[in-house]
C-alpha angles and dihedrals in degrees: 000000000000124000133184139165113225131205125178131187113268128206112280091241092057105099109153121163119261112280128238092262092051096252122136121235092262096047127102122208118256111292122220129183129184123175136193095031096139118065097195097050122080089231137000140179138177115211118191131184096192103286095003110087133171130184116210124193125185125204120190161297082255134158107286123226110270093244091054106036122118123208095210104042146005117268119229123224125194125191119187116200119193121222088252141351129030123314116265137183093295090058094046091048091047091052091056092048093050094045094052091046093050093047087066095060103033116087092228093171092071092067112041121181091024140103131226111201121201114193116194118196117189108220096178133351115209096151138297089056099157096054090046089052094048094052089047092052091050094050090049091053089055091049089052095053094241110165108249134183088218142313134281134221127204129199132172130208137181135219122216123218090258092054101261117144125215133174132242101008119208121226095269090047093052087051095052102041125085095235142353133193138201119212129193116199127192125232128194105164093117096031117174086215112067098192093060109103120249093215139034121210088352097307127108111258093241089062086071127090114233098182134007122185117179130189116192129007131289142167118269089242089055092050092054089048088055089050094053094044095045092047093056089047092048089057090059092043087053092048091051096046093048092047091050092050092047090050092048093048091048090050090053092050091047089052095052 
């Protein structure tokens, strides 16, 4: 298990009061990543942001059901399991968001007529759940050895009623702020496919936004402030994720 507390530079104008847990507006909660926890899954990972934890399991590539199989690529299936109770509209929407994001990084053309299933089990929800689940899913895909064109990093932020932006909101903060948004950013700096471009239209790939999910309403300027703050935080999340995976792989080699 690898843990780290991450802080990134915020815009000079960002000056929110200290939060209940003592973090500044530009500070993420401690990150924790564990891989290879489930023996029957092809890959698994648990991603925690302090009290928010999601367990991801990957199965496949495996033969797809005849009515679903695609002769040109693998199909991606995502199942979101709530901590308790039956799945509702939130879980169904989350499944679609995660699936579309993962389809961007998985090299599905390498495994036609197959299916790759990603199961997301919510262990605990203390805010920023979608971002946590997205990071868990990416780590589980790496653990399963699924061919990817790069990694992704997800970060959430909230906007107060007076327009202040803060990273990684907890559950109580999500309930009190006027809006919060989750971003997913791509990263190809260590791509397994050399011919993929490192930039698009002159800008690095990681500057783009792969997914953006907003709840509540905010001004355009506030949204762009969220983009800049989350992009800076996503770079740190990506660095933590890569470092954790490299340490895990090094440990496996040393243990052989």
